[in-house]
C-alpha positions in Angstrom: 3.3 -7.7 -72.0 4.1 -5.8 -68.9 5.0 -8.1 -65.9 5.2 -7.3 -62.2 8.7 -7.3 -60.2 8.3 -10.8 -59.1 8.0 -12.3 -62.4 11.1 -9.9 -63.8 13.2 -11.4 -61.0 12.8 -14.8 -62.4 12.1 -14.4 -66.2 14.0 -11.1 -66.9 16.9 -10.8 -69.4 16.6 -14.5 -70.8 14.0 -16.0 -72.8 14.9 -19.5 -74.1 14.0 -20.3 -77.7 13.2 -23.9 -78.9 15.8 -26.4 -77.6 17.9 -23.8 -75.7 18.5 -24.1 -71.8 15.9 -23.1 -69.3 18.4 -21.4 -67.2 20.8 -18.7 -68.3 23.9 -20.4 -69.8 27.4 -19.3 -68.9 29.4 -17.8 -72.1 32.7 -18.7 -70.4 34.5 -17.4 -73.5 36.9 -14.5 -73.9 36.2 -13.8 -77.7 33.7 -14.7 -80.3 34.1 -15.9 -83.9 32.9 -14.0 -86.8 32.9 -15.2 -91.0 34.1 -11.9 -92.3 36.5 -9.3 -91.5 33.7 -6.6 -92.5 31.4 -8.0 -89.8 34.0 -7.7 -87.0 34.8 -4.2 -88.3 31.1 -2.9 -87.9 31.2 -4.0 -84.4 34.3 -2.2 -83.5 33.0 1.0 -85.3 29.9 0.3 -83.2 27.6 0.4 -86.2 26.2 -3.2 -85.2 25.4 -4.9 -81.9 27.2 -8.3 -81.1 29.7 -9.8 -79.3 33.5 -10.1 -80.1 35.2 -9.6 -76.7 34.0 -10.3 -73.0 35.6 -7.1 -71.8 33.1 -5.3 -73.7 30.3 -7.6 -74.0 29.2 -10.9 -73.1 25.9 -12.8 -73.5 25.7 -14.1 -69.8 26.6 -10.9 -68.6 24.1 -8.7 -70.8 21.1 -11.0 -69.9 21.6 -10.2 -66.4 22.0 -6.4 -67.0 18.8 -6.5 -69.2 17.1 -8.0 -66.0 18.6 -5.3 -63.7 17.5 -2.4 -66.2 14.0 -3.8 -66.1 13.8 -4.3 -62.5 14.7 -0.4 -62.2 12.6 0.7 -65.0 15.6 1.9 -67.0 16.5 2.0 -70.8 19.9 0.2 -70.0 22.1 -1.3 -67.6 26.1 -2.0 -67.5 27.5 -4.5 -64.8 30.9 -3.9 -63.3 33.1 -5.7 -61.2 32.0 -4.4 -57.8 29.6 -1.7 -56.5 33.0 0.6 -56.1 33.5 0.2 -59.9 29.9 1.1 -60.6 30.1 4.1 -58.6 33.5 5.2 -60.1 32.0 4.8 -63.5 28.7 6.4 -63.0 30.5 9.7 -62.1 33.6 9.4 -64.4 31.4 8.7 -67.5 30.2 12.4 -67.2 33.2 13.9 -65.2 36.8 14.8 -66.3 39.5 16.5 -65.1 38.7 20.0 -63.9 35.1 19.1 -63.1 33.1 19.2 -60.0 30.2 17.2 -58.5 28.2 17.2 -55.1 27.5 14.3 -52.8 25.5 13.3 -49.7 27.9 13.0 -46.9 26.6 9.9 -45.2 27.5 7.8 -47.9 29.3 4.5 -47.4 32.9 5.1 -46.3 34.6 3.5 -49.4 32.7 5.8 -51.8 33.5 8.5 -49.3 37.0 7.7 -49.7 36.9 7.3 -53.5 35.0 10.5 -54.2 37.0 12.4 -51.6 40.7 11.3 -52.2 41.0 9.3 -55.3 39.0 10.9 -57.7 40.5 14.3 -56.3 43.7 12.8 -57.8 42.4 12.6 -60.9 41.6 16.3 -61.1 37.9 15.8 -60.1 36.6 17.7 -57.0 33.7 16.6 -54.7 31.8 18.6 -52.4 30.0 16.7 -49.5 27.0 18.1 -48.2 24.7 17.4 -45.2 21.3 16.1 -46.6 19.5 17.6 -43.7 20.5 21.3 -44.6 18.2 23.9 -46.5 17.7 23.8 -50.1 19.3 27.2 -50.1 22.4 26.2 -48.3 23.1 23.2 -50.3 22.3 25.1 -53.8 25.3 27.4 -52.8 27.7 24.4 -53.5 26.8 24.2 -57.3 29.4 25.6 -59.7 29.3 26.3 -63.4 31.5 23.1 -63.7 29.3 20.9 -61.8 28.1 17.7 -63.3 26.1 15.8 -61.0 24.6 15.0 -57.5 25.1 11.5 -55.8 23.3 10.1 -52.7 22.1 6.7 -51.4 18.6 5.5 -51.0 19.4 4.2 -47.5 22.7 5.3 -46.3 25.6 2.8 -45.4 26.0 2.2 -42.5 23.7 5.3 -41.0 20.3 4.0 -42.5 19.3 7.5 -43.2 16.7 8.0 -45.9 17.4 10.2 -49.1 14.9 12.5 -50.2 15.3 11.6 -53.9 12.3 13.9 -55.0 14.0 16.8 -53.5 17.2 16.5 -54.7 16.1 15.6 -58.1 14.4 18.8 -58.5 17.6 20.5 -57.2 19.9 18.6 -59.4 17.7 19.6 -62.4 17.5 23.2 -61.5 21.1 23.3 -62.1 21.2 21.0 -65.2 22.7 18.1 -63.8 21.4 14.6 -63.1 20.8 12.9 -59.9 22.6 9.6 -59.2 21.4 7.4 -56.5 23.1 4.0 -55.3 19.8 2.0 -54.6 21.8 -1.0 -53.2 20.1 -1.2 -49.5 16.4 -0.8 -50.6 16.8 -2.6 -53.9 14.1 -2.2 -57.0 11.8 -4.3 -54.8 11.2 -1.6 -52.3 12.2 1.6 -53.9 12.4 2.6 -58.0 14.4 6.0 -57.7 13.3 6.6 -61.4 9.9 7.1 -60.6 10.8 9.9 -58.3 13.2 11.9 -60.6 16.6 10.1 -60.4 18.4 9.8 -63.6 21.0 7.0 -63.0 20.8 4.2 -60.6 23.7 2.2 -59.2 24.1 -1.2 -57.0 26.5 -3.1 -55.4 25.1 -6.4 -56.6 27.1 -8.0 -54.2 24.6 -7.3 -51.4 20.8 -8.1 -51.6 20.9 -8.8 -55.2 23.1 -11.6 -55.1 22.1 -12.5 -51.4 24.4 -15.3 -50.6 27.9 -13.7 -50.4 28.9 -15.6 -53.6 30.0 -13.0 -56.1 31.3 -9.4 -56.1 29.6 -7.2 -58.5 28.0 -3.8 -59.4 25.6 -2.3 -61.7 25.0 1.3 -63.5 21.4 1.9 -64.8 20.5 4.7 -66.9 16.7 5.7 -66.9 17.2 7.4 -70.2 15.3 10.4 -69.1 18.2 13.1 -68.9 18.5 15.0 -72.0 22.4 15.4 -72.2 21.9 17.6 -75.3 19.4 20.3 -73.9 20.3 20.5 -70.4 20.1 24.1 -69.2 23.0 26.0 -68.4 24.6 24.7 -65.3 23.8 27.1 -62.6 21.9 29.4 -64.5 18.4 29.9 -65.0 18.3 30.0 -68.8 16.3 28.3 -71.4 17.9 24.8 -72.6 20.1 25.0 -75.5 22.0 22.2 -77.4 25.4 24.4 -76.8 24.6 24.1 -73.0 24.8 20.3 -73.6 27.9 20.3 -75.4 29.5 22.6 -72.7 28.3 20.6 -69.9 28.8 17.1 -71.3 31.1 17.2 -74.0 32.2 13.5 -73.9 28.5 12.6 -74.5 27.5 15.5 -76.8 30.8 16.3 -78.7 32.4 13.8 -81.2 34.6 11.1 -79.8 37.6 10.8 -81.9 38.5 7.5 -81.0 35.3 6.4 -82.9 35.8 8.4 -85.8 33.9 11.4 -84.6 30.8 9.8 -83.4 28.4 11.4 -81.1 27.1 9.3 -78.6 23.7 11.3 -77.9 23.2 11.5 -82.0 24.2 8.3 -82.5 22.5 6.3 -79.6 19.9 8.5 -78.4 18.5 7.5 -74.8 21.1 4.6 -74.9 24.1 7.3 -75.3 25.3 7.3 -71.5 25.5 3.3 -71.3 27.0 3.1 -74.7 29.7 5.4 -73.9 30.3 4.0 -70.6 30.9 0.5 -72.2 32.8 1.7 -75.5 35.0 4.0 -73.4 35.4 3.4 -69.6 35.1 -0.7 -70.3 37.3 -0.6 -73.1 39.9 1.2 -71.2 39.7 0.4 -67.5 38.1 -3.3 -67.9 36.3 -3.4 -64.6 33.9 -6.2 -66.0 32.2 -9.1 -63.8 33.2 -12.6 -65.2 30.3 -14.9 -66.8 30.4 -17.1 -64.0 29.8 -14.3 -61.5 27.0 -12.7 -63.5 25.5 -16.2 -63.5 25.4 -16.5 -59.7 23.9 -13.1 -59.6 21.4 -14.3 -61.9 20.7 -17.0 -59.3 20.2 -14.6 -56.5 17.9 -12.2 -58.3 15.4 -15.0 -59.0 14.6 -15.1 -55.3 15.1 -11.2 -54.6 11.4 -10.6 -54.1 11.2 -13.1 -51.8 14.1 -12.6 -49.6 14.0 -8.7 -49.3 10.5 -9.1 -47.9 11.7 -11.6 -45.2 14.8 -9.2 -44.4 12.4 -6.3 -44.0 10.1 -8.4 -41.7 12.7 -9.4 -39.4 14.7 -6.3 -39.2 11.2 -4.6 -38.3 11.1 -6.9 -35.4 14.6 -6.6 -34.2 14.7 -2.9 -34.5 11.3 -2.9 -32.1 13.2 -5.0 -30.0 16.3 -2.8 -29.8 14.4 0.3 -29.2 12.8 -1.4 -26.1 16.0 -2.7 -24.7 18.0 -1.0 -21.9 21.2 -1.9 -23.1 20.7 0.1 -26.2 21.6 3.8 -26.4 19.8 4.6 -29.7 18.4 2.7 -32.9 18.3 4.5 -36.3 15.8 2.4 -38.5 13.4 4.2 -40.5 10.9 1.6 -40.3 10.2 2.8 -36.7 7.5 5.4 -36.0 9.7 7.6 -33.8 12.5 7.8 -36.3 13.2 11.2 -37.9 13.1 9.4 -41.4 10.1 7.6 -40.9 7.9 9.8 -43.2 10.2 9.6 -45.9 10.4 5.7 -45.7 6.7 5.8 -45.9 7.0 7.7 -48.9 9.6 6.2 -50.9 9.5 2.8 -49.5 6.0 1.9 -48.1 6.5 -1.9 -48.3 9.6 -2.2 -46.4 13.0 -0.7 -46.1 16.1 -3.2 -45.9 17.5 -5.4 -43.5 20.3 -3.1 -42.2 19.9 -1.7 -38.7 22.3 1.1 -37.0 22.4 1.2 -33.3 24.6 2.3 -30.3 25.1 0.4 -27.0 25.3 2.3 -23.6 28.8 2.4 -22.7 32.3 2.7 -24.6 33.6 1.6 -28.0 35.0 -1.4 -26.1 31.9 -2.3 -25.0 30.3 -2.7 -28.3 33.3 -4.7 -29.6 32.8 -7.4 -26.5 29.1 -7.4 -27.6 30.2 -8.6 -31.1 32.8 -10.9 -30.0 30.1 -12.8 -27.7 27.7 -13.3 -30.6 27.1 -17.0 -31.6 25.8 -17.3 -35.0 25.6 -13.8 -35.8 29.0 -13.2 -37.7 31.5 -10.2 -37.7 32.2 -9.8 -41.1 32.7 -6.9 -43.6 29.9 -8.0 -45.9 26.5 -6.8 -45.2 22.9 -7.5 -46.9 22.9 -11.6 -47.5 21.0 -14.3 -46.0 22.9 -14.5 -42.8 22.6 -12.2 -40.1 26.0 -10.2 -39.6 27.2 -7.3 -37.5 30.1 -4.6 -38.0 31.5 -1.9 -36.2 32.4 0.8 -39.0 34.5 3.1 -36.7 37.0 -0.2 -36.3 36.2 -1.7 -39.7 35.1 -0.1 -42.8 35.5 3.7 -41.7 38.6 3.1 -39.7 40.5 5.7 -41.9 38.3 8.3 -40.6 38.9 10.4 -37.6 35.9 10.8 -34.8 35.3 14.3 -36.3 35.1 13.1 -39.8 33.1 10.1 -38.8 30.4 12.3 -37.4 30.5 14.6 -40.4 29.6 11.3 -42.5 26.8 10.5 -40.1 28.6 7.7 -38.6 28.8 7.8 -34.7 31.8 6.3 -33.1 29.7 3.7 -31.2 27.5 2.8 -34.0 27.0 -1.0 -34.6 25.9 -2.0 -38.2 23.4 -5.1 -37.9 22.5 -6.6 -41.3 19.5 -8.8 -40.3 19.4 -12.2 -42.0 16.4 -14.4 -42.8 17.0 -17.0 -40.2 14.4 -17.2 -37.3 13.8 -14.0 -36.0 13.6 -15.5 -32.6 17.1 -17.0 -32.7 18.4 -13.6 -33.9 17.0 -11.9 -30.9 18.1 -14.6 -28.7 21.7 -14.3 -29.8 21.8 -10.8 -29.3 20.3 -10.8 -26.0 23.0 -13.5 -24.7 25.8 -11.4 -26.3 24.6 -8.3 -24.6 24.3 -10.2 -21.2 27.9 -10.9 -21.6 29.3 -7.8 -22.8 
C-alpha cells in the first residue's frame, strides 16, 4: 500500500508484530549473538543480511534509515553521526586521491571548509562554482576525473534556491551523479530525486530531529544512477561498461577486502549504500548511537506538522522584515520580490523552510547589538528546531573566511541568519521589534 508522507513520518521503518512494542525500541547493544560460526561468516562476507556489530548495522538505526529512505523516495539510506559525516561519506564513497568534484559555492561554511581544505589533504580536489553562472561557464569546470556535483536545496545560511533539474542535466551530461543536501527543505517540501538528483544528504540534527536533542546525518540513494554504464566523463560518447570501471572503480571493480566482490554486480541498486557501510563505516565508524536514532525517530513523527508551522511563521516574519525601515535587505524565496521566487515555486510550492537571511542597516556591530538585545530568541550555533534562534555567520559559523571569501560563498558580512521557530509569530515579531529599537 502506497502511503502519504504524513503517514510515513509516523509509521515508516518500524512495523511491530504480535506482542512487539508500538514504539520503535532502542537496541542498545554493541553486538549480536549467533548460534554457529557459519552464520557469522556469511554476514562478514556480505552473503546474508543481519546484525552482528552496531558499527555496521543496528535494528534501531536501520528502522529510522528506512523511514528516511521512504520519505525521500530512495532505495536505501545510511545514517551517520552528523551532517558533516553524511556529506563527507556521500562524496568520499565515489572519490579517491587524484579525483575531482564540483560544488555550488554558497554551501554551508562547515561543508565549504570540508570540501576545500580537509578533502584536499586527502588528494581530492574541489572546484567551487557560482550557480548563477551560465551552463557553458560551469561546464568548463568538468574534468576527465570529475566524479560528482554537489549543491544544497536551500543554501545555508544565504537562503538561495538550487536549480536541481538544471544541475542534474548538467551532471548527467558529464556522466556523474548530482548530490543534493536537502536539510533545510526536508522531503516534506522537496524531494530532489523527482527532479533528477541521484543522492540526497541531510543533517538530521536540524528539522528532522526538530528539538535540538541529537546530532546526526543521513545519506540516501535514489538507485537511479547507472554506475556501470555511465558515459565517458566529459565526452559525448555512448555508455559503456568500461566507462563505469574507469570512473567509479570502487563500485564497479572487485573489492579485494571482500574476496573480489563487485558491488554493482552483487547488490544492483543497493551498490552505493552497501559500499558506504561495508567500507566507510567499517573503516571510519561515524555511526549514530541507537539512542540518538530513537530520538531522531521521535522528531520525524511530527516533521510534517512542524515544517508547515515553520514555513507559515517564516513567511510572515520575512514579509515584516521586508517592510521594516531598519532592514537593508531580506533573502527569503517565499517573497514574490525574491530572485529565487520562481525556483521556489517550482521545487517547493508548499513552503520553503524557517530560515531567513537578512541584513540590518548600519555596521556589523549594529547587527551584533541587535542580537544581544533579543529576549527569548536565542543566539545559538544551531538552526532549524522548534525554538526561534539567530546567528551572525561572519562572526560565528563562517568566521574562518575573509570578507572576500564570504562574498564568494554568497554570505554577506552583515548577514543575520534567523531560524524562525514554531512559537507564536506575534511574540517572535515583538521580540525582533524591541531588539531593533534598542540596537
